[in-house]
N, C-alpha and C positions, 0 to 999 in steps of 0.2 A: 129065767129066774122065777121062783115061786114064793108066795108069801100069803099070810093071813091078814096082814095089815101093813100100812105104809105110814112112815113118818117123814116130814119135810122140814128142812131148814127153811127160813123165809128169805132173808136178804141175799141176793145173788143166786138163789135157787128157784124161787117162785116169782120174785120181783127183782127187776134190775134197779136197785136203789143205790148202786155204787156212786153215781155222781152226787146224790144228795148226802150220802154218808160222808164222802170226802169233803164236800163243801162245808158241812157242819164242823168236822174235825179241823179243817183249815182255819175256820173262824176261832175255834178253841185254841189252836196253836198260836194264832196271832194275838189272841187275848193274853196269852202267857209267855209270848216271845220264845216259843219252842221251835226247833227245827222242823220244817214242814215235812220233808221226806222221811225223817225219823218217825214222826207221828203216824204218817200214812202207812209206813212199813210195819208198824207195831199193832195197830188197833184191831185188825180183822179177826173175827171168830171168837172174840172175848167180850164179856160184859163191859159196858161203858164205865161203870164205877170201878171195875178192876183195872181198866186202862188208866183211869185218873189216879188211882192209888199207885200204879206203877210209875207214872210220870212224876208223882210228888210223894215219895216214900216218907218224907219227914214232916208232912203237913198234918194238921189235926183232922179228926174225923168230921168235925164241923165244916172245915174248909172243903173237904172231899164231897160231902153231901150237898153243899151249896153249889159247887161247880157241876156236880152231876145233875141237879135239878135244872140248872141253866142250860146244860147241853140237852137234856131230855125235852124241854120245851122247844128248843131250836129244832131238834130232829122230828118231833111230832108235827110241827107246823110246815116243815120244808118238804113238800111233795113234788116240787117242780122237776119234771123230767123222769119221774119214776114210772115205769111201766112193767107189765108182766113179761116174764120169759115166755117166748112164743109157745102157745099151746097149753100153758099152765092151767088156766081156768077151765078149759075144756077137759083136761086130764082129770082134774078134781071132780068135775061133774060126772065123768064116766065112772070114777070110783064109787061115787054115791049111788049112781044108777045100778051098779053091780053089787051094792050092799057090802062093799069092802070098807072096813073102818080105816080112817086116816086122821092124822093130826099134825100139829106144828110143834117143833122144838127149836126155839130161837134164843140167842144170847141177849136179844134186845128186851127192853122193858115193855110192859103191857101197853102203855099209851103209844109208844113208838111203833110197836109191832101191829097194833090194831089199826093205826092210821094207814099203814102200808098194806096190810092184808085186805082191808076193805076195798082197795083199788081193784081187787080180783072179782068183786061182785059175786061171791059165792057164800053160802051159809057158813058161819063160824063153826068149826068142829068142836065136839065136846072136849077133845084132848088138845089143849092150846097152852103149851108150857113155855113160859118166858123166863128171862134171866133171874128175876127176883124170887122165883119159885124153887131154885136149886141152890144147894150149898156151894158146889164146885162147878165152875163153868167149863166149857169145852177147852181143851181136849179130854177132860174128865168125862166119864160116861153117864154122869148123874141124870142129865136131861133125857137122854134116850132110854135109860133104864126106867125112869119114871113114866115115860110114855108107853113103853111096852107093858109095864105093870098095870097101867090104866086099861089096856086092852084085855088083860088077863091071859096073855100069851107068853111064850118063850121068846127070848131075844132073836134066836135064829129063824123064827117065823116072821120076822119083820124086815122090810126093805127100807133103808134110809136114803133119801136124796140129799146130797150135800155139794157145796161148791168150794169150801175152804179146807186147807190142810188140817187146821184144828178141829173142824167139824167131822172130817173123815176119820181122823184118829179117835174122836169121841165115839163115833158109830162103831168102829172096829173094837174099841175098848169095851163096848157094850155087847160085842159079839153079834152084831146085826150084819145083814147083807148091805152092800153099799152100791149106789149108782152115783157117779160123779157128774156134775152139771157144769158145762160151760167154761172149764179151765183145763187146757190140754195137759199141763204138768201134773194134774191129779192122776193121770194114767200111771205114773210112777208109784202111786200109792196102792196099786193092785186092786182097784175097784173092779167089781164084776162087770159093770157096763159103764160106758162114758157117752154122754149126749151133749149136744149144744142146745137143742130145743126139745120140748115134749112132743112135738110133731113127729119125732123119729121113732116113737114107741107105739105099740098096739097092746091092748089088754084083752085077755081071755079068762073066763072063769071055768075051771075044770070040774070033773065029777066029784072031786074031794073037797069042793067048795074053796079051793085055793085060787088066788089070783096068779095068772101066768103073765109075766111082763116080757115082751119080745121086742127086739129091734127090727124095724121094717127093712 
């Protein structure tokens, strides 16, 4: 696969935040006496505020915002057990050494995303798109289209790393190339490559100044 730039989802793609995410949403479901399994089956790949609106379609916007801020504080503070997907931080450092632009496109809010991203101990990229910066969340292509525009490139010149069905559909809807991370059933979504860790990949820069991503 060849590209001029790379975009990454964050949760589940660069960091394994699933235990913390599910812990926080379980507390939310307990707070509102919602079915735990139903909540956990629904939330992934979408903005938290959109999930809350989905669970409470008849509640006021004031109620939605209050519950969203409660959840955002909870998620920002709960970092227990969150660690990087193996090889992720080294992969990002390699991109920077090769002068390949890269960025983040996440459905999470800025406070939550930054608290988790900082665990990688790499510089914050200029392109860091969070849920509140886009009108339509994944699987709509808005976030990835905004990321590609920031690079000044065409969508087909970018590779997206994603771990969720909604995220992969978002990248495909933006006409980006896609590498699936860490969930076998994503193979069915016709991703170009599938990896479990970033240690499976090697990077080469060709004479056309393109990044070539190869599986070892």
